[in-house]
C-alpha positions in Angstrom: 153.2 195.1 151.1 150.3 195.0 148.5 149.8 191.8 146.6 149.3 192.3 142.8 146.3 190.1 142.3 145.4 189.4 138.6 141.7 189.4 137.8 140.1 188.2 134.6 138.8 191.6 133.6 142.5 192.7 133.0 142.8 190.2 130.1 140.9 189.7 126.9 142.0 186.1 126.4 143.6 183.7 128.9 145.1 180.5 127.5 145.5 177.8 130.1 147.2 174.4 130.2 145.4 171.6 132.0 148.4 169.3 132.1 148.6 165.7 130.7 146.4 163.9 133.2 144.4 164.1 136.4 144.1 167.0 138.9 147.5 166.1 140.3 149.2 167.5 137.2 147.4 170.8 137.3 149.5 173.8 138.4 148.4 175.9 141.4 148.2 179.0 139.3 145.8 177.3 136.9 143.6 176.0 139.8 143.4 179.5 141.4 142.4 180.9 138.0 139.7 178.3 137.5 138.2 179.2 140.9 138.0 182.9 139.8 136.0 182.3 136.7 132.5 181.1 135.9 132.9 179.8 132.3 135.7 177.7 130.8 136.0 177.0 127.1 137.9 173.8 126.3 139.5 172.4 123.1 138.1 169.1 124.4 136.1 168.0 127.4 137.5 164.4 127.1 140.2 165.1 129.7 140.7 163.3 133.1 140.6 166.6 135.0 137.0 167.3 134.0 135.5 165.4 137.0 137.6 167.3 139.5 136.6 170.8 138.3 134.3 172.9 140.4 130.6 171.9 140.0 129.4 175.5 139.4 131.9 176.0 136.5 130.2 176.2 133.1 132.2 174.0 130.6 132.0 174.6 126.8 134.0 172.3 124.6 134.8 172.3 120.9 135.0 168.5 120.5 132.2 168.3 117.9 134.0 170.9 115.6 137.4 169.2 115.8 136.0 165.7 115.3 134.3 166.5 112.0 135.8 165.1 108.8 137.2 167.5 106.3 139.7 170.4 106.4 141.0 170.8 110.0 142.1 174.4 109.1 138.4 175.3 109.0 137.8 173.7 112.5 140.8 175.6 113.9 139.6 178.8 112.3 136.2 178.5 113.9 137.8 178.0 117.4 140.1 181.0 116.9 137.4 183.3 115.7 135.1 182.3 118.6 137.8 182.9 121.2 138.9 186.2 119.7 135.3 187.4 119.6 134.8 186.4 123.3 138.0 188.0 124.2 136.6 191.4 123.1 133.7 191.1 125.5 133.7 192.4 129.1 135.5 189.9 131.4 137.2 188.2 128.5 137.4 184.5 127.9 139.5 181.6 129.3 140.4 178.8 126.8 142.0 175.6 128.2 143.8 172.8 126.4 145.4 169.5 127.5 149.1 169.8 128.4 150.7 173.2 127.8 149.1 175.8 125.6 152.2 176.4 123.6 153.4 172.8 123.1 151.9 171.0 120.1 148.7 173.1 120.1 147.6 174.6 116.8 144.6 176.5 118.2 146.6 178.4 120.9 149.4 179.2 118.4 146.8 180.7 116.0 145.0 182.6 118.8 148.2 184.2 120.0 149.2 185.2 116.5 145.8 186.8 115.7 145.5 188.4 119.1 148.8 190.1 118.6 147.8 191.3 115.2 144.5 192.7 116.4 145.7 194.1 119.7 143.7 191.8 121.9 145.4 191.3 125.3 146.4 187.7 125.8 147.8 185.8 128.8 149.2 182.3 129.1 148.9 180.1 132.2 151.5 177.4 131.9 150.7 173.7 132.2 152.7 170.5 132.5 153.0 169.4 128.9 152.2 165.9 127.6 155.8 165.5 126.4 157.5 164.3 129.5 155.1 161.5 130.4 154.9 160.5 126.7 158.7 160.3 126.3 158.8 158.3 129.6 156.1 155.9 128.3 157.9 155.4 125.0 161.4 155.2 126.5 162.5 157.8 124.0 165.2 160.5 124.5 163.8 163.7 123.0 167.3 165.0 122.2 167.7 162.5 119.4 166.6 165.0 116.7 163.0 164.2 117.4 160.4 166.3 115.4 157.2 167.5 117.1 154.2 168.0 114.9 150.6 169.2 115.5 148.1 166.6 114.2 145.5 169.2 113.2 148.0 171.0 111.1 149.5 167.8 109.7 146.1 166.6 108.6 145.8 169.5 106.1 149.1 168.7 104.4 149.8 166.5 101.5 153.3 165.4 102.6 154.8 165.4 106.1 156.6 168.6 107.1 159.4 166.8 109.0 162.3 164.6 108.1 161.7 160.8 107.7 165.3 160.2 108.8 164.5 161.2 112.4 161.7 160.1 114.8 158.5 162.2 115.1 155.9 162.7 117.7 152.4 163.9 116.5 149.9 165.3 118.9 146.1 165.9 118.9 145.0 162.7 117.3 141.6 162.9 119.0 139.4 161.0 116.6 139.4 158.3 113.9 138.6 161.0 111.3 141.7 163.0 112.2 143.8 159.8 112.4 142.7 158.9 108.9 143.7 162.2 107.5 147.1 162.1 109.2 147.6 158.6 108.0 147.0 159.7 104.4 149.6 162.5 104.8 152.2 160.2 106.2 151.6 157.5 103.6 153.1 159.9 101.0 156.4 159.3 102.7 156.2 156.1 104.8 155.2 152.6 103.7 151.8 151.4 104.7 153.3 148.7 106.9 155.6 151.0 108.8 155.2 150.2 112.4 154.2 153.2 114.6 153.2 153.6 118.3 150.0 155.2 119.4 150.3 156.5 123.0 147.0 157.2 124.8 146.6 159.1 128.2 150.4 159.0 128.9 151.3 159.3 132.5 147.8 158.4 133.8 146.2 155.3 135.1 144.5 154.8 131.7 147.8 154.8 129.7 147.8 152.5 126.7 150.5 152.0 124.0 149.6 150.3 120.8 152.1 149.1 118.1 150.4 148.9 114.7 151.0 149.5 111.0 150.7 153.1 109.9 147.7 152.3 107.6 145.7 151.1 110.6 146.0 154.0 113.1 142.4 155.2 112.4 141.1 151.8 113.6 142.3 152.2 117.2 139.6 152.0 119.8 141.5 154.2 122.2 141.7 157.4 120.2 140.9 160.5 122.2 142.0 163.9 123.3 145.2 162.5 125.0 146.4 160.4 122.0 149.7 160.9 120.3 151.5 159.1 117.5 155.2 158.2 117.6 156.6 157.6 114.1 160.1 155.9 114.0 162.5 157.0 111.3 162.7 155.2 108.0 166.5 155.2 107.9 169.4 157.6 108.6 169.7 158.4 104.8 166.0 158.8 104.0 165.9 162.7 104.2 167.0 165.4 101.8 169.3 166.8 104.5 171.1 163.5 104.9 171.5 163.3 101.1 173.1 166.8 101.0 175.4 165.7 103.9 176.6 162.8 101.7 177.2 165.2 98.8 179.1 167.6 101.1 181.2 164.8 102.5 182.2 163.7 99.0 183.3 167.3 98.2 185.1 167.8 101.5 188.9 168.1 101.5 189.2 164.4 102.6 186.4 163.3 100.3 186.5 161.7 96.9 189.1 163.1 94.5 186.8 162.7 91.5 183.9 164.5 93.1 186.2 167.2 94.4 187.6 167.8 90.9 184.1 168.5 89.3 182.9 171.9 88.3 179.6 173.1 86.9 181.0 172.7 83.4 182.6 169.3 83.8 179.3 167.9 85.2 177.3 169.3 82.2 177.3 166.1 80.1 176.3 164.0 83.1 173.2 166.1 83.7 172.0 165.5 80.2 172.9 161.8 80.3 171.1 161.1 83.5 168.0 163.0 82.3 167.9 160.7 79.2 168.4 157.6 81.3 165.4 158.7 83.4 163.4 159.1 80.2 164.5 155.6 79.1 163.2 154.2 82.4 159.9 156.0 81.8 159.7 154.5 78.3 160.4 151.0 79.7 157.6 151.6 82.3 159.9 150.2 85.0 159.2 152.0 88.3 162.3 150.5 90.0 164.6 151.7 87.3 162.9 155.0 87.2 163.4 155.5 91.0 167.1 154.7 90.6 167.5 157.0 87.6 165.8 159.8 89.4 168.3 159.3 92.2 171.1 159.6 89.7 169.5 162.8 88.3 169.1 164.2 91.9 172.8 163.5 92.5 173.7 165.9 89.7 171.4 168.6 91.2 173.0 168.0 94.6 176.5 168.3 93.2 175.7 171.5 91.4 174.2 172.9 94.5 177.2 172.0 96.7 179.5 173.6 94.1 177.3 176.6 94.3 177.7 176.7 98.1 181.5 176.4 97.9 181.7 179.2 95.3 179.3 181.5 97.3 176.8 181.4 94.4 173.7 179.8 95.8 172.5 177.1 98.2 170.2 174.2 97.7 167.7 175.9 100.0 167.7 178.9 97.8 167.1 176.6 94.8 164.1 175.0 96.6 162.8 178.4 97.9 163.0 179.9 94.4 161.1 177.1 92.6 158.5 176.9 95.5 157.8 180.6 95.3 157.6 180.5 91.5 155.1 177.7 91.6 153.0 179.5 94.2 153.2 182.7 92.2 152.2 181.1 89.0 149.3 179.1 90.4 147.1 181.7 92.0 144.1 179.5 91.1 145.5 177.0 93.6 147.1 179.1 96.3 144.9 182.2 96.2 141.5 183.3 95.0 142.0 183.5 91.2 139.4 181.5 89.3 140.2 179.6 86.0 137.7 177.5 84.0 140.0 174.9 82.4 143.5 174.0 81.3 143.3 176.7 78.6 142.6 179.3 81.3 145.5 178.0 83.4 147.9 178.4 80.5 146.7 181.9 79.6 147.0 183.0 83.2 150.5 181.4 83.4 151.7 183.4 80.4 150.2 186.6 81.7 152.1 186.1 85.0 155.4 185.3 83.2 154.9 188.4 81.1 154.6 190.5 84.2 157.8 188.8 85.6 159.7 189.6 82.4 158.6 193.3 82.7 159.7 193.4 86.3 163.1 191.8 85.5 163.7 194.3 82.8 167.0 194.0 80.8 168.4 191.6 83.4 165.8 188.9 82.9 164.4 186.8 80.1 162.2 189.1 78.0 160.9 187.0 75.2 158.4 184.1 75.1 161.0 181.8 73.5 163.9 182.8 75.7 163.0 180.1 78.2 163.5 177.4 75.6 167.2 176.3 76.0 169.1 176.2 72.7 171.0 173.3 74.1 167.9 171.1 73.9 167.9 168.5 71.1 166.2 169.9 68.1 163.1 167.8 68.3 162.5 168.8 71.9 163.1 172.5 71.0 160.5 172.2 68.2 157.9 170.7 70.6 158.4 173.4 73.2 158.3 176.2 70.6 155.1 174.8 69.1 153.6 174.6 72.6 154.6 178.2 73.5 153.6 180.0 70.4 150.2 178.2 70.6 149.6 179.7 74.0 149.6 183.2 72.5 147.4 182.1 69.6 150.1 182.5 66.9 148.9 180.2 64.1 151.9 180.0 61.8 153.1 176.7 63.1 149.6 175.3 63.5 149.0 176.0 59.8 152.3 174.3 58.9 151.0 171.2 60.7 147.9 171.0 58.5 147.8 167.7 56.7 147.6 169.3 53.2 150.5 171.6 54.1 152.6 168.5 55.1 151.8 166.7 51.9 152.9 169.8 49.9 156.1 170.1 51.8 156.9 166.4 51.3 156.4 166.7 47.6 158.5 169.9 47.6 161.3 168.1 49.5 161.3 165.2 47.0 161.7 167.5 44.1 164.3 169.9 45.4 168.0 169.5 44.6 170.4 168.2 47.2 171.7 171.6 48.2 168.2 172.7 49.3 167.1 169.4 50.8 168.3 170.0 54.4 166.2 173.2 54.6 163.1 171.5 53.2 163.5 168.4 55.4 164.0 170.7 58.5 160.8 172.6 57.7 159.0 169.3 57.1 160.1 167.9 60.5 159.0 171.1 62.2 155.6 170.8 60.5 155.3 167.1 61.6 156.0 168.2 65.1 153.3 170.8 64.9 150.9 168.2 63.5 151.7 165.8 66.3 151.2 168.5 68.9 147.7 169.3 67.7 146.9 165.5 67.9 148.1 165.5 71.5 151.1 163.3 70.6 154.5 163.7 72.2 156.8 163.6 69.1 159.9 162.9 71.1 158.2 160.1 73.0 156.7 158.7 69.8 160.1 158.6 68.0 161.8 157.1 71.1 159.1 154.3 71.2 159.5 153.7 67.4 163.3 153.4 68.0 162.8 151.1 70.9 160.4 148.9 68.9 163.0 148.7 66.1 165.8 147.8 68.6 163.8 145.1 70.2 162.8 143.6 66.9 166.4 143.9 65.5 167.9 142.3 68.7 165.4 139.4 68.4 166.3 138.9 64.7 170.0 139.0 65.4 169.7 136.6 68.3 167.8 134.1 66.1 170.5 134.3 63.4 173.3 133.7 66.0 171.3 130.8 67.5 171.3 129.2 64.0 175.0 129.7 63.6 174.5 132.5 61.0 175.9 136.0 60.7 173.5 138.7 59.6 176.0 140.2 57.3 176.4 136.9 55.3 172.6 136.1 55.1 170.8 136.7 51.8 168.3 139.5 51.8 165.3 137.1 51.6 166.5 135.2 54.7 166.9 138.5 56.5 163.3 139.4 55.6 162.0 136.1 56.9 163.9 136.5 60.2 162.6 140.1 60.4 159.0 139.0 60.0 159.4 136.3 62.7 161.1 138.8 65.0 158.2 141.2 64.5 155.7 138.4 65.5 157.7 137.5 68.6 158.1 141.1 69.6 154.4 141.6 69.4 153.7 138.4 71.4 156.2 139.5 74.1 154.4 142.8 74.7 
C-alpha cells in the first residue's frame, strides 16, 4: 500500500493553527508539517510554542504591522497580499496563527476568500482553538447565544456588530492600540463602567483573568497575542431583536387585545403624535425625555413592521436593508471613491443619484423632485422642505420671494387687499418668510415652536402669579395684566 504523503510544493498556501498554548496543544499533523518546511510566517511570534520550534526553522512574524495604530483593515490587507504573493512562488508559503485558522481569525478568512477568487491552492491544517480553554477559564457555556467577534475587524467599526443582549467574546486583542480602538467601538453601545473580563493565555501556565471597566481595557499590562475580551450582556431587552420579540408577543393570538386590533391606518395618528413629542423633547433640550420619546417613536415603527410581517407585506429586516442600501448608494463619497468638495457637492451628487433612481423606477416610482415631500406634512414643514429641494436645482423663484424688499411689498399688499383675497396673500407671505429664513440658515418650524414655547412659559408664569394673589386673569384690568406680563417676562428670562 502506497502512502499519500503531502508535500509543500503541492500547495500554494498552507494555513496552520498553533493551538492556544504550549507544544502540548499542537496537533501531530501540524508538527509533521513544521518539520517539512524551512520558513514559517506567523501572525504573531508572541506565542508559547515559539521556544519549542525547530532551531533551524526561519520565523517571520507580522507583529509590527498589526500593533500599529490606525486602520486595522490596512494591516490585515498587507498580510493577505504578502501571503498571496508568496503562495504564487515555487514551494508556496505556510502561515501560522494561534488557535485554529478558521476560528476568530480575520487574516485567514481574508486569505481563503482571496485565494479562492484568484485560483491559488490553499490548504488548512487544523489546530486546537482558543475557545475551549477560554470558556473553561471564564466558566461560560458557549451555547448561551454567545457572539464571537474578531478584534481586528471590530476595531474598524463604529458600533459593535453583535447584540448587546447576549454575551460576546472578542479575540486578537494583541496590543494597547488595538484594545483602545475596540474600546471606542464598544463604547458606542456599552457604558464606560461596564465590567468586562480580559482573558490572557487561557489554558496555559501564564493564564490571567482581569475584571475591569470597559474604558480601561487598553491599560492592561498583560495584553498580547493570546488575549481575549469577554463582554457580559447589558440586559435581555437591550437588543433590537429582543424589542421585536416584545412587539411580536403583543400582536400574538394571546397578546394584548388593543395591540392586536391595530392596523397601519389606525396607528397613523400615533406616528405623527410620537414624532411631535420627540420634537418637543428636542426643543426642551432634555436628553432623558428625548430617549423615552424616541423609544415611543420606535414602538410605532416596530408595530408597523410586525403588521407588515403578518400581512406578508415586508419585514423589519427588509426595512433596515432598504434604508442601509439607500444610504450607501447615495453616499458614494463615503462608501466608494467619489470625491466631493463640500456640502454643496454632496447635495448636488445626492440629487443626481436620486434622478437616476427615478429614471430606473420609471412609472412605478417617484418621478418628480417634489414627489418625495409628503402632502400630509404640516404646511410649514412642507414649505421648508420645498424651499430646500428647489434650491438644490438652483431654481431661484422661491429665493427671490424671500428677498427682504419682496417680503415688505407682499406685507403691504396683504394689508391693503380685501378679506376675500387675504388668505392667498397671507399664504404667499408665509411662504416667502419661510424662504427668507432658509437662506438665513434658520429652521422656521423650530423658530416658531420656540416662540410658542416662550409664550407658553411666560403666560403660565403670569397665570400662576395671578392665582397666587387670589385673582382670576379674566377679571383683571388690562393694565394689571400688562404688569403681570412684564414681571413674567423678567422671571422667564431669569429662569433660562
